[in-house]
ZADO-1210 file (C-alpha; in nm, 4 decimals, padded with zeros to 6 digits):
<atoms>
<atom x="-00.0192" y="-00.0065" z="-00.0194" code="MET" pos="1"/>
<atom x="00.2805" y="00.2308" z="00.0837" code="ILE" pos="2"/>
<atom x="00.4659" y="00.2074" z="-00.2798" code="LEU" pos="3"/>
<atom x="00.1507" y="00.2343" z="-00.4601" code="ALA" pos="4"/>
<atom x="00.1193" y="00.5669" z="-00.2618" code="THR" pos="5"/>
<atom x="00.4333" y="00.6246" z="-00.3508" code="PHE" pos="6"/>
<atom x="00.3983" y="00.6099" z="-00.7175" code="ASN" pos="7"/>
<atom x="00.0270" y="00.7907" z="-00.6946" code="VAL" pos="8"/>
<atom x="00.2346" y="01.0775" z="-00.6198" code="PHE" pos="9"/>
<atom x="00.5871" y="01.0572" z="-00.7808" code="VAL" pos="10"/>
<atom x="00.4940" y="00.9428" z="-01.1587" code="ILE" pos="11"/>
<atom x="00.2490" y="01.2462" z="-01.2166" code="PRO" pos="12"/>
<atom x="00.5205" y="01.4869" z="-01.0790" code="LEU" pos="13"/>
<atom x="00.7809" y="01.2948" z="-01.2635" code="ASP" pos="14"/>
<atom x="00.6490" y="01.3260" z="-01.6055" code="VAL" pos="15"/>
<atom x="00.4790" y="01.6592" z="-01.5436" code="GLY" pos="16"/>
<atom x="00.7479" y="01.8963" z="-01.3824" code="PHE" pos="17"/>
<atom x="01.0575" y="01.6161" z="-01.4223" code="ASN" pos="18"/>
<atom x="01.2483" y="01.7717" z="-01.1170" code="PRO" pos="19"/>
<atom x="01.6070" y="01.7280" z="-01.0889" code="GLU" pos="20"/>
<atom x="01.5710" y="01.5467" z="-00.7445" code="ALA" pos="21"/>
<atom x="01.4033" y="01.2521" z="-00.9036" code="PHE" pos="22"/>
<atom x="01.7214" y="01.2574" z="-01.1630" code="GLN" pos="23"/>
<atom x="01.9710" y="01.1371" z="-00.8824" code="ASN" pos="24"/>
<atom x="02.0868" y="00.7533" z="-00.8886" code="PHE" pos="25"/>
<atom x="01.9324" y="00.6544" z="-00.5447" code="LEU" pos="26"/>
<atom x="01.6129" y="00.7653" z="-00.6380" code="PHE" pos="27"/>
<atom x="01.6128" y="00.6047" z="-00.9582" code="LYS" pos="28"/>
<atom x="01.7175" y="00.2825" z="-00.7943" code="LEU" pos="29"/>
<atom x="01.4427" y="00.2812" z="-00.5601" code="PHE" pos="30"/>
<atom x="01.1909" y="00.3418" z="-00.8432" code="ASN" pos="31"/>
<atom x="01.3302" y="00.0543" z="-01.0010" code="TYR" pos="32"/>
<atom x="01.3093" y="-00.1578" z="-00.7002" code="VAL" pos="33"/>
<atom x="00.9631" y="-00.0321" z="-00.6516" code="VAL" pos="34"/>
<atom x="00.8730" y="-00.1211" z="-01.0325" code="ASP" pos="35"/>
<atom x="01.0462" y="-00.5154" z="-00.9466" code="MET" pos="36"/>
<atom x="00.7841" y="-00.5350" z="-00.6301" code="PHE" pos="37"/>
<atom x="00.4763" y="-00.4711" z="-00.8779" code="PHE" pos="38"/>
<atom x="00.6071" y="-00.7090" z="-01.1602" code="PHE" pos="39"/>
<atom x="00.6663" y="-01.0036" z="-00.8735" code="ILE" pos="40"/>
<atom x="00.2906" y="-00.8961" z="-00.7464" code="ASP" pos="41"/>
<atom x="00.1662" y="-00.9577" z="-01.0912" code="ILE" pos="42"/>
<atom x="00.3473" y="-01.3004" z="-01.1566" code="LEU" pos="43"/>
<atom x="00.2209" y="-01.4143" z="-00.8295" code="VAL" pos="44"/>
<atom x="-00.1152" y="-01.3250" z="-00.8642" code="SER" pos="45"/>
<atom x="-00.1453" y="-01.5253" z="-01.1931" code="PHE" pos="46"/>
<atom x="-00.0127" y="-01.8511" z="-00.9817" code="ARG" pos="47"/>
<atom x="-00.2980" y="-01.7639" z="-00.7232" code="THR" pos="48"/>
<atom x="-00.5908" y="-02.0305" z="-00.7372" code="THR" pos="49"/>
<atom x="-00.9493" y="-01.9525" z="-00.7281" code="TYR" pos="50"/>
<atom x="-01.2614" y="-02.0985" z="-00.6446" code="ILE" pos="51"/>
<atom x="-01.4601" y="-02.1870" z="-00.9599" code="ASN" pos="52"/>
<atom x="-01.8256" y="-01.9994" z="-00.8711" code="GLU" pos="53"/>
<atom x="-02.0253" y="-02.2911" z="-01.0840" code="ARG" pos="54"/>
<atom x="-01.8317" y="-02.5840" z="-00.9474" code="THR" pos="55"/>
<atom x="-01.7073" y="-02.4845" z="-00.6043" code="GLY" pos="56"/>
<atom x="-01.3671" y="-02.6683" z="-00.6762" code="ALA" pos="57"/>
<atom x="-01.0353" y="-02.4706" z="-00.6474" code="GLU" pos="58"/>
<atom x="-00.9143" y="-02.4275" z="-00.9973" code="VAL" pos="59"/>
<atom x="-00.5194" y="-02.5075" z="-01.0181" code="LYS" pos="60"/>
<atom x="-00.4888" y="-02.4797" z="-01.3995" code="ASP" pos="61"/>
<atom x="-00.2098" y="-02.2730" z="-01.4940" code="VAL" pos="62"/>
<atom x="-00.3718" y="-02.1163" z="-01.8036" code="LYS" pos="63"/>
<atom x="-00.7149" y="-02.1186" z="-01.6151" code="MET" pos="64"/>
<atom x="-00.5783" y="-01.8845" z="-01.3786" code="MET" pos="65"/>
<atom x="-00.4051" y="-01.6659" z="-01.6046" code="GLY" pos="66"/>
<atom x="-00.7268" y="-01.6221" z="-01.8138" code="ARG" pos="67"/>
<atom x="-00.9158" y="-01.5773" z="-01.4926" code="TYR" pos="68"/>
<atom x="-00.6256" y="-01.2956" z="-01.3841" code="TYR" pos="69"/>
<atom x="-00.6650" y="-01.1483" z="-01.7292" code="LEU" pos="70"/>
<atom x="-01.0604" y="-01.1312" z="-01.7431" code="ARG" pos="71"/>
<atom x="-01.0721" y="-00.9308" z="-01.4037" code="GLY" pos="72"/>
</atoms>
């Protein structure tokens, strides 16, 4: 939640004003680390099972989990 809040403020400021402080190496490194956390979150979400609403069974098929994630 903290990283999402960070992105909510930093991305518009960076795009709109391109402040000199955002060009700092440590700031850029931190921003890349934040992006990697979101990428890892997406990968984990693709591997998360879900319950089929019609059958009530847990779906463990990787392709079906990916489709379910992309749909909603």
